[in-house]
VOGU-3710 file (C-alpha; in Angstrom, 3 decimals, decimal comma):
1> miktvsrpaa> -6,826/-12,273/-2,571  -4,928/-9,289/-3,854  -7,010/-6,187/-4,409  -7,840/-5,532/-8,067  -7,829/-2,154/-9,748  -10,894/-0,904/-11,601  -10,850/-0,649/-15,360  -10,037/2,653/-17,064  -12,816/5,160/-16,477  -13,039/5,909/-20,190
11> ahrhtvlsnk> -14,373/2,404/-20,821  -17,487/3,120/-18,749  -18,344/6,189/-20,852  -18,423/4,304/-24,168  -21,906/3,779/-25,677  -23,071/1,850/-28,734  -24,050/3,903/-31,788  -27,809/3,322/-32,169  -29,921/3,159/-35,334  -31,843/6,182/-34,115
21> viaswaigla> -28,693/8,297/-34,111  -27,744/7,084/-37,620  -31,234/7,883/-38,914  -31,088/11,339/-37,317  -27,769/12,042/-39,074  -29,239/10,952/-42,454  -32,335/13,109/-41,999  -30,172/16,027/-40,943  -28,018/15,755/-44,063  -31,128/15,543/-46,260
31> vlgataitvl> -32,619/18,628/-44,621  -29,290/20,438/-44,980  -29,146/19,612/-48,689  -32,749/20,636/-49,359  -32,294/23,882/-47,436  -29,082/24,731/-49,283  -30,639/24,066/-52,709  -33,690/26,143/-51,855  -31,703/29,101/-50,537  -29,219/29,124/-53,415
41> wligsgqhas> -32,007/28,655/-55,975  -33,851/31,659/-54,580  -30,668/33,732/-54,517  -29,983/32,811/-58,120  -33,550/33,437/-59,336  -33,617/35,662/-62,398  -30,078/34,646/-63,299  -28,882/32,521/-66,170  -29,435/28,748/-66,123  -25,706/28,206/-65,647
51> trldairtal> -25,839/30,253/-62,446  -28,670/28,150/-61,089  -26,769/25,012/-62,051  -23,760/26,266/-60,075  -26,063/26,868/-57,113  -27,250/23,258/-57,251  -23,657/22,034/-57,475  -22,718/24,134/-54,469  -25,627/22,770/-52,444  -24,681/19,202/-53,349
61> sivfggggaa> -21,076/19,943/-52,326  -22,357/21,060/-48,932  -24,324/17,832/-48,559  -21,371/15,658/-49,596  -19,085/17,663/-47,319  -21,433/17,049/-44,409  -21,485/13,358/-45,247  -17,690/13,306/-45,362  -17,520/14,978/-41,971  -19,902/12,365/-40,596
71> gllltarrqr> -17,711/9,642/-42,096  -14,625/11,098/-40,455  -16,482/11,242/-37,167  -17,442/7,585/-37,454  -13,866/6,634/-38,338  -12,542/8,531/-35,310  -15,132/6,884/-33,104  -14,203/3,445/-34,443  -10,533/4,159/-33,742  -11,350/5,289/-30,206
81> tteldieiks> -13,355/2,127/-29,585  -10,499/-0,022/-30,858  -7,989/1,746/-28,602  -10,305/1,394/-25,601  -10,660/-2,334/-26,250  -6,880/-2,704/-26,456  -6,445/-0,725/-23,229  -9,040/-2,816/-21,393  -7,542/-6,080/-22,595  -4,064/-4,930/-21,614
91> hdatearite> -5,327/-3,839/-18,177  -7,132/-7,140/-17,616  -4,072/-9,115/-18,723  -1,868/-7,138/-16,324  -4,256/-7,653/-13,411  -4,529/-11,358/-14,186  -0,736/-11,654/-14,246  -0,400/-9,743/-10,941  -3,015/-11,963/-9,303  -1,251/-15,069/-10,578
101> lygkaaeqlg> 2,148/-13,873/-9,324  0,658/-12,910/-5,963  -1,024/-16,291/-5,607  2,192/-18,161/-6,402  4,239/-16,015/-4,000  1,682/-16,442/-1,208  1,705/-20,192/-1,819  5,503/-20,200/-1,593  5,316/-18,307/1,690  3,254/-21,163/3,116
111> ndkapvrlag> 5,654/-23,853/1,931  7,335/-26,104/4,519  10,782/-25,493/3,005  12,595/-22,356/4,160  14,285/-21,597/0,782  10,887/-21,669/-0,913  9,469/-19,285/1,693  12,414/-16,946/1,111  11,726/-17,026/-2,625  8,110/-16,136/-1,922
121> lfalerlaqg> 9,169/-13,135/0,168  11,442/-11,792/-2,553  8,738/-12,357/-5,185  6,270/-10,347/-3,099  8,860/-7,599/-2,662  9,406/-7,331/-6,436  5,675/-7,315/-7,049  5,102/-4,504/-4,528  7,998/-2,471/-5,892  6,642/-2,620/-9,430
131> hpehrqtivd> 2,969/-2,092/-8,547  2,498/0,584/-5,840  -1,268/0,076/-5,746  -0,726/-3,389/-4,228  1,939/-2,497/-1,654  -0,374/-2,279/1,361  -1,870/-5,684/0,579  1,579/-7,239/0,322  2,749/-5,554/3,528  -0,355/-6,928/5,259
141> licaylrmpf> 0,567/-10,435/4,077  4,163/-10,155/5,292  2,966/-8,818/8,661  0,479/-11,672/8,919  3,343/-14,118/8,390  5,347/-12,487/11,182  2,310/-12,612/13,484  2,096/-16,391/13,133  3,237/-18,263/16,259  6,891/-19,216/16,198
151> datasdegts> 8,387/-21,743/18,600  12,147/-22,043/18,281  12,014/-25,495/19,904  9,490/-26,925/17,446  10,484/-29,395/14,753  8,912/-30,581/11,535  7,316/-34,005/11,584  8,759/-36,611/9,263  12,235/-35,057/9,102  15,592/-36,394/10,182
161> daesaaapvq> 17,272/-35,208/13,370  19,562/-32,882/11,411  16,656/-31,347/9,535  14,673/-31,072/12,758  17,476/-29,147/14,419  17,881/-26,852/11,412  14,164/-26,016/11,024  13,953/-23,312/13,751  17,163/-21,706/12,521  15,876/-21,631/8,955
171> eqevrdtaqt> 12,529/-20,218/10,044  14,344/-17,513/12,001  16,226/-16,649/8,807  12,943/-16,296/6,925  11,521/-14,054/9,648  14,658/-11,931/9,761  14,384/-11,508/6,000  10,721/-10,491/6,275  11,661/-7,850/8,873  14,473/-6,604/6,637
181> vlaghlrade> 12,182/-6,347/3,613  9,665/-4,290/5,576  12,185/-1,944/7,164  14,148/-1,543/3,939  11,141/-0,119/2,102  9,866/2,036/4,964  12,977/4,236/5,129  12,856/7,436/3,089  16,593/7,506/2,416  17,686/10,258/0,068
191> gaadlfwpdi> 19,850/7,895/-1,941  17,075/5,338/-2,457  13,874/7,361/-2,668  12,485/5,058/-5,360  12,556/2,152/-2,883  10,441/3,945/-0,248  6,842/2,822/0,193  4,875/5,774/1,649  1,660/5,806/3,728  2,006/2,197/4,846
201> rvnlagatls> 0,131/0,752/7,823  1,953/-1,918/9,825  0,178/-4,472/12,007  2,560/-6,622/14,042  0,325/-7,054/17,062  1,270/-10,181/19,001  4,274/-10,951/16,782  7,574/-12,339/18,028  10,286/-10,088/16,611  13,994/-10,851/16,987
211> tfgfahchvh> 16,644/-8,120/16,803  14,065/-5,750/15,383  15,445/-2,817/13,403  12,973/-0,040/12,654  15,356/2,917/12,761  14,429/5,913/10,560  11,342/4,159/9,217  8,337/6,291/8,280  4,824/4,811/8,453  1,263/6,085/8,608
221> hatfagarfv> 0,668/4,158/11,803  1,827/0,919/13,365  0,623/-1,416/16,091  2,927/-3,657/18,091  0,360/-4,352/20,801  1,229/-7,547/22,643  4,376/-8,069/20,567  7,468/-9,685/22,077  10,801/-8,126/21,131  13,634/-10,609/21,583
231> gpavfrgatf> 16,980/-8,860/21,672  17,428/-5,198/20,671  14,456/-3,243/19,361  15,738/-0,081/17,698  13,216/2,594/16,639  15,692/5,493/16,628  14,581/8,321/14,330  11,358/6,582/13,264  8,229/8,566/12,364  4,642/7,488/13,055
241> drqgdfrsar> 2,316/9,918/11,296  -0,752/8,861/13,258  0,123/6,577/16,156  2,512/4,005/17,536  0,714/1,367/19,590  2,936/-0,610/22,004  0,316/-1,659/24,545  1,355/-4,757/26,526  4,467/-5,172/24,376  7,411/-6,915/26,004
251> ftglaefrrv> 10,997/-5,766/25,430  13,553/-8,345/26,576  16,598/-6,379/25,405  17,505/-2,838/24,424  14,515/-0,619/23,632  15,659/2,522/21,832  13,197/5,288/21,015  15,482/8,293/20,688  14,356/11,025/18,271  11,130/9,158/17,474
261> tfggeganfr> 8,227/11,265/16,209  4,695/10,255/17,173  2,046/12,326/15,403  -1,735/12,396/15,624  -2,747/10,184/18,544  0,827/9,862/19,845  2,181/6,638/21,336  0,666/4,201/23,790  2,872/2,028/26,023  0,186/1,088/28,538
271> gaefegevqf> 1,017/-2,272/30,073  4,355/-2,577/28,266  7,238/-4,321/30,026  10,914/-3,390/29,701  13,504/-5,883/30,887  16,646/-4,317/29,439  18,168/-0,945/28,668  15,743/1,800/27,621  16,517/4,987/25,715  13,730/7,434/24,992
281> gtrtvatvae> 15,760/10,651/24,871  14,568/14,200/25,432  12,998/14,652/21,987  10,639/11,691/22,179  7,162/12,323/23,589  5,187/9,218/24,504  2,474/8,006/26,842  4,011/5,329/29,074  1,194/4,911/31,571  1,359/1,681/33,597
291> artvttdgir> 4,514/0,419/31,890  6,725/-1,826/34,064  10,434/-2,550/34,258  12,638/-5,177/35,883  14,486/-3,675/38,846  17,958/-4,859/37,851  20,970/-2,863/38,981  23,381/-1,580/36,367  20,858/-1,282/33,535  20,637/2,192/32,066
301> rrwpdgwver> 17,167/3,538/31,381  16,121/6,950/30,153  12,410/7,717/30,082  10,518/10,612/28,482  10,524/13,786/30,537  8,092/13,586/33,445  8,372/9,836/34,115  10,373/7,929/36,749  10,489/4,382/38,133  8,942/3,410/41,461
311> adperegwar> 8,901/-0,016/43,108  5,830/-2,018/42,100  4,048/-3,225/45,267  2,008/-5,719/43,258  4,923/-7,463/41,542  8,152/-8,255/43,352  11,330/-7,428/41,480  9,542/-5,019/39,122  9,068/-1,283/39,018  6,202/0,805/37,722
321> lvrsggessr> 6,530/4,019/35,782  4,932/6,989/37,496  4,965/10,704/36,901  7,990/12,439/38,376  5,793/14,367/40,803  5,024/11,081/42,564  1,504/10,723/41,168  0,638/7,279/39,835  0,257/7,003/36,102  -3,244/5,641/36,392
//
């Protein structure tokens, strides 16, 4: 369920006006009136009767003025209460609508028809764009969809041969769209700053990702542990504020990490496997301990400074990354 937002803080500070407070105000006004009459009467002692009468009128004016001020205070308080009620009702209606839209979009994402799943993705994207407080939840849902097992040879039961053949292609289209939605909102492009979703955490551990484009994306941290990258995986210019976790990931095609920034805990490629071209570049700093590569001639690979390939005695046809001084990475 989508995370709800608490009601306005002002609503929690509102208290009911008690009879004790009303009685205290009445007693206070009575005391004020009696005190004013007494003081003005004493001041006007020895004066003409008309002067004393004016003193009484003045004292009564003070009392009525105090009562009027109390009335204004009550009116203002009533208005504040009304506005708070309207704000709370509006907030609750908005949250109910967001929850309803989220539920419908999530249901669409689980539909067996690819066009319906695509509609669910775009509905979630619109919802996240309009309500920043729910973006992480929606990103988590999209990532969870991409983490679901995907077998390109599978077919839907109860469909014709044509539909069966089209199902994997359609599912791949949905997954490509999900990847595009994520990457499109994780790039802080100057021309589309309003589309950028900052401080997002990405969890694609164990996912199967085809032709994965993550270039120039900026995230808080991301895990791709155990993920399988089919085709190119381009992370050029990406920024990971805390960490990039690629443990036991498998790259079947190009793996490009040029000009990638790993902050905080850095990057972890322990146990990763690279079968195609690799480009880390001189500006990328990463931990690649125990990563392995296929020893195929003609494939260009550039590792971070301090790392080279050595034949893997435990796995024929593969190489292990070791430090350039000859010391094993373990």
